N, C-alpha and C positions, 0 to 999 in steps of 0.2 A: 392291349395296348392302343391307343387311338392314334394315328399319325395325319399331319397335315402334309400333303405335297403340291409345291406350285412346279411347274413347267413340267407334268406327267407326259406329254404327247412329244417331248423331246428326244434326242439321242438317248442320253443320259437319263432323262427321266422317267422313260419307258421304262426301262432295267428296274428301278428303284421302285416304281410302281409295278411291277410283276413280281418281285421279291416280297413287295409288303402283300399284296394279295395272297401269295402262296405262303406265308409266313402265318402259323396257328397262334404264335402269339400276339398279334396284331389282328384288331376285332374291328376296325373300322380305319378307314382311309376317305376324306377328305381333299377331293383331289380341284385345286383351283385351276379354273381353265378360262379361256378367252369366250369358247362356245359349248355350248353344252352337246352332249352325246347320251345315248341311252347306255348309263353303264350296265356290263354285263355280269357283274357281281354283286350278291347280296352285300358285302361292306364296301362296295364303293358307292360314294356319293361326288356329286359335281355340285360345285360354286362357282357361277358364272362372274369374271372379274372383266368390265371392260376398260380398264386403266390401270394397267401393273403399275404405275407410278403413284395411285392414288389410293389404298386401301379404307379410307375413312367409311364409306358407306357397308364397307363389310367387317368391319374391325371387331363386333360383337359375335359375330360368325366364327372368330378364328381363333378362339379362348378351348381350354378344356381339353388341348392335347398335350400328349405324352412327348411326342419328336414330331419337329419338323424339317423339311427336305426341301431345301431351294433349289430348283435345278433351271432355272431362267434362264437363256444365254441365246444366243446366234453365233452362226459361224462371222468368223471377219471375212469370208470372200465376197469382196467387191465393194465392202464398207470403208469409209475414213475411220481414223483412228478415235474422232471424237463420236462418232455415232457408233461405232461398235462399244465404245464405254457408255454410252449413254444406255445401250440395248443391255447388256453383258453385265455392267456395275452399277447402274445407278437405279436401273428397276430392280431395287434389291428389297428384302424382306420387310413387311408392314412396319410402319412405323407411326409412335404414336405421336397425339400434336403437337409435342416441343419438339420433335424431329429425330429423339430415342429413338432405335432400332426395337422393335417387339421380342422378346426372348423366352422361350418356352423354357418352362423347370418344373418337374413334377405336377404338368397338367395345368399349370396355372401362368397367366401372362406373367410376366416382371417387369 
């Protein structure tokens, strides 16, 4: 199984990443990150995304996965309600050009 992971450096995402890397059924993890680090696992790849509000430049690289974990979000501490919503809700999974959320089913973008 090939897994696509957003937010792998956060509190929830770190746990998801760890479990994916330990699972023998997971053959590849593509972690979409803000800045690259040297992956310590052979089945882990990173894809740098400068803007989690616009996936246009990366769209072709986000296909062919069997599962997607979207773990982006921030703590609400010190943020206004509007800013928290923008960072934790509006920065959602990739969208197609017409604004429809991309969904993964059986390794294909729907």
